[in-house]
C-alpha positions in Angstrom: -33.5 53.8 -97.1 -31.6 56.7 -98.0 -27.8 56.3 -98.7 -28.0 52.5 -98.7 -27.7 50.5 -102.3 -28.2 47.0 -101.9 -25.0 45.3 -103.6 -25.1 41.9 -102.1 -27.8 39.7 -101.0 -26.5 38.6 -97.6 -26.2 41.9 -95.7 -25.9 42.1 -92.0 -25.3 44.9 -89.8 -23.5 43.6 -86.6 -23.3 46.9 -84.9 -26.6 49.3 -84.2 -27.6 51.0 -81.0 -31.1 51.2 -79.9 -32.9 53.8 -77.8 -32.0 52.3 -74.6 -28.4 52.9 -75.1 -26.3 56.2 -75.0 -26.8 58.0 -78.2 -29.5 55.7 -79.4 -32.5 57.4 -81.1 -35.1 54.6 -82.2 -36.7 51.7 -80.5 -35.8 48.2 -81.4 -39.2 47.7 -83.4 -38.8 50.6 -85.4 -35.1 49.7 -86.5 -36.3 46.1 -87.3 -39.2 47.5 -89.6 -36.8 49.9 -91.1 -34.0 47.4 -91.7 -36.7 45.1 -93.4 -37.7 47.8 -95.6 -34.1 48.4 -96.7 -33.5 44.6 -97.4 -31.1 44.0 -94.4 -30.7 40.3 -93.5 -30.2 41.2 -90.0 -29.1 43.3 -87.2 -27.4 43.4 -83.9 -28.7 45.5 -81.0 -25.8 46.5 -79.0 -26.1 48.2 -75.7 -23.0 50.4 -75.0 -21.4 50.1 -71.5 -18.7 52.2 -70.2 -17.4 49.7 -67.4 -16.3 52.4 -65.2 -19.6 53.9 -65.2 -21.5 50.4 -64.9 -22.7 50.5 -61.4 -23.2 54.2 -61.2 -25.5 54.5 -64.0 -27.4 51.3 -63.4 -26.7 49.6 -66.8 -28.6 46.4 -65.7 -31.9 48.0 -66.2 -31.6 49.3 -69.6 -30.0 46.1 -70.6 -32.7 44.0 -69.6 -35.0 46.5 -71.4 -33.2 45.9 -74.7 -33.0 42.3 -74.1 -37.0 42.2 -73.8 -37.2 44.5 -76.8 -35.3 42.3 -78.8 -37.2 39.4 -77.9 -40.2 40.8 -78.5 -39.4 42.3 -81.9 -37.7 39.1 -82.9 -41.0 37.2 -82.5 -42.6 39.3 -84.7 -39.9 39.3 -87.4 -39.1 35.6 -87.1 -38.4 34.2 -90.7 -38.3 37.7 -92.2 -35.0 38.8 -90.8 -32.4 38.0 -88.1 -32.5 39.9 -84.8 -29.7 39.6 -82.5 -28.9 41.3 -79.0 -25.7 42.0 -77.2 -23.4 44.6 -75.7 -20.4 46.9 -76.4 -18.0 47.0 -73.7 -15.5 50.1 -73.2 -13.2 48.3 -70.8 -10.7 50.4 -68.5 -7.7 48.7 -67.0 -9.1 48.9 -63.6 -12.7 47.6 -64.6 -12.3 44.1 -65.7 -14.6 42.9 -62.8 -17.4 45.1 -64.3 -16.7 44.0 -67.7 -16.8 40.5 -66.7 -20.3 41.1 -65.1 -21.6 42.8 -67.7 -20.5 40.2 -70.4 -22.2 37.7 -68.2 -25.4 39.5 -67.1 -28.0 38.2 -70.2 -27.9 35.6 -72.7 -26.3 37.7 -75.5 -25.7 37.0 -79.1 -22.7 39.3 -79.3 -20.3 40.9 -76.9 -17.9 43.3 -78.5 -15.2 45.3 -76.5 -12.7 48.1 -77.1 -10.4 49.8 -74.6 -11.5 52.9 -73.2 -9.8 55.8 -74.7 -9.7 59.2 -72.6 -6.9 61.4 -73.7 -7.7 63.8 -71.0 -7.7 67.5 -71.1 -5.5 69.4 -73.5 -3.0 67.9 -76.5 0.4 66.1 -75.1 3.2 66.7 -77.2 6.6 65.1 -77.7 7.2 62.1 -75.7 4.2 62.5 -73.4 2.1 62.0 -76.5 4.1 58.7 -77.2 4.0 57.6 -73.8 0.1 57.8 -74.1 -0.1 55.8 -77.4 2.2 53.2 -76.3 0.2 52.8 -72.8 -3.1 52.6 -75.2 -1.4 49.6 -76.9 -0.1 48.0 -73.7 -4.1 48.0 -72.3 -5.2 46.6 -75.9 -2.8 43.6 -75.6 -4.1 43.2 -71.8 -8.0 43.2 -73.0 -7.0 41.0 -75.8 -5.4 38.6 -73.3 -8.4 38.7 -71.0 -10.7 37.6 -74.0 -14.1 37.7 -72.3 -15.6 38.9 -75.4 -16.4 37.9 -79.0 -15.1 40.6 -81.2 -12.6 43.5 -80.5 -13.5 46.8 -82.0 -11.9 50.5 -82.0 -8.6 48.7 -82.7 -6.8 52.0 -84.1 -9.0 54.6 -82.2 -5.7 55.9 -80.4 -4.0 56.5 -83.5 -6.9 58.1 -85.4 -7.0 60.5 -82.6 -3.4 61.4 -83.0 -3.9 61.8 -86.8 -6.8 64.3 -86.1 -4.7 66.0 -83.7 -1.5 66.4 -85.9 0.4 64.2 -83.4 3.2 62.4 -85.3 3.8 58.6 -84.9 5.8 55.7 -85.9 3.6 53.6 -88.4 6.1 50.8 -88.6 6.2 50.6 -84.8 2.5 50.7 -84.3 1.8 48.2 -87.1 3.9 45.9 -85.3 1.6 46.5 -81.9 -1.2 46.1 -84.1 -0.1 42.7 -85.6 0.7 41.6 -81.8 -2.9 42.1 -80.8 -4.3 40.5 -83.7 -2.4 37.7 -83.0 -3.7 37.2 -79.5 -7.0 37.5 -81.0 -6.5 34.7 -83.1 -5.0 32.4 -80.8 -8.0 33.0 -78.7 -10.5 32.4 -81.5 -11.9 35.7 -81.3 -13.3 37.8 -84.0 -12.7 41.5 -85.3 -15.1 44.1 -85.9 -15.1 46.5 -89.2 -16.8 49.4 -87.7 -17.7 51.4 -90.8 -18.9 54.6 -88.7 -14.9 55.1 -88.6 -14.4 55.2 -92.1 -13.2 57.1 -94.0 -10.3 56.7 -91.3 -8.0 59.8 -90.6 -5.3 57.2 -90.8 -6.0 57.2 -94.6 -2.9 55.4 -96.1 -0.6 55.6 -93.0 -2.3 52.4 -91.7 -5.5 51.4 -94.0 -8.0 49.2 -92.7 -7.3 46.7 -95.6 -3.9 46.3 -94.5 -5.2 45.3 -90.9 -7.9 42.9 -92.3 -5.1 41.1 -94.4 -3.0 40.8 -91.5 -5.6 39.1 -89.2 -6.3 36.9 -92.3 -2.6 36.0 -92.5 -2.5 35.2 -88.9 -5.4 32.8 -89.3 -8.2 35.1 -88.4 -11.7 34.1 -89.8 -14.1 36.0 -87.9 -14.8 39.5 -89.3 -18.0 41.0 -88.3 -19.3 44.2 -90.0 -21.3 47.1 -88.4 -22.4 50.7 -89.3 -22.4 52.0 -85.8 -25.7 53.5 -86.6 -27.6 55.5 -83.4 -30.5 56.1 -85.7 -32.6 54.3 -88.4 -31.5 56.5 -91.1 -28.1 55.0 -90.6 -28.8 51.5 -90.6 -26.4 49.5 -92.8 -24.3 52.6 -93.7 -20.8 51.4 -95.0 -21.9 47.7 -94.5 -21.3 47.3 -98.4 -18.2 49.1 -98.7 -17.0 46.6 -95.5 -18.0 43.7 -97.7 -15.8 44.9 -100.5 -12.9 45.3 -98.2 -13.2 41.8 -97.1 -13.4 40.5 -100.6 -10.3 42.3 -101.5 -8.6 41.0 -98.4 -9.4 37.6 -99.7 -12.3 36.5 -97.7 -15.4 34.7 -99.1 -17.6 35.4 -95.9 -18.3 37.4 -93.1 -19.3 36.6 -89.4 -22.3 37.4 -87.2 -22.8 35.6 -83.7 -26.1 33.7 -82.3 -25.8 32.9 -78.5 -21.9 34.0 -78.7 -21.3 31.5 -81.4 -19.9 32.8 -84.7 -22.3 32.1 -88.0 -20.6 32.9 -91.4 -22.5 34.3 -94.1 -21.1 34.0 -97.5 -20.4 37.4 -99.6 -23.0 36.8 -102.2 
């Protein structure tokens, strides 16, 4: 597959969107065929759900369709590669009941979650911008405290937005806020998604991903999944090899994927 060079024997992409999900362009069986051709060990097919629109958009119907598609494709690819199913929840503070319902809707393998980030129209400045960023991390702490998911993603999204908008912020303060969220994750036994669609990050060396992964490990975190964020077959596995190198540099010898919402570890070999 163009753009993917296989360097490791164990190669699992934990973040792929099928065509039932917003932005997804290809059917589950086609994604599986292309992943097998690329030598990928397995993929997780995740339906994106904005929990604020969960009822309005009838998410249940498309989630049920993806679950059936993965089951059918899984039967054909058994012993050839691993296909898992799940959801990625975008959670707003007022929508925890919808998030809870969505997370329990089907027998998923993986539930990932992120705080819904919507800065609104215009670019805030000064104290207004700083208040927005602080509120985002308050919401992140609340999401981690809820803990109705398996892995957290989008950890630094508000700061990435600030960096792209030229909004200054105190990296030391926000590193402390990130460490606080990571501490809650490890206490609850939750994992962290290294989403390679976010790399290279606009944060650059301000708050590099390696530093965050190392901090998670220092706090006792063991469960890091790696995902490409692919919405089309051409991007399957993109960046996953780089993510594995980040984990090796952070001192990990394995990475995680999930079956029946239980973590499985694959050695980085």
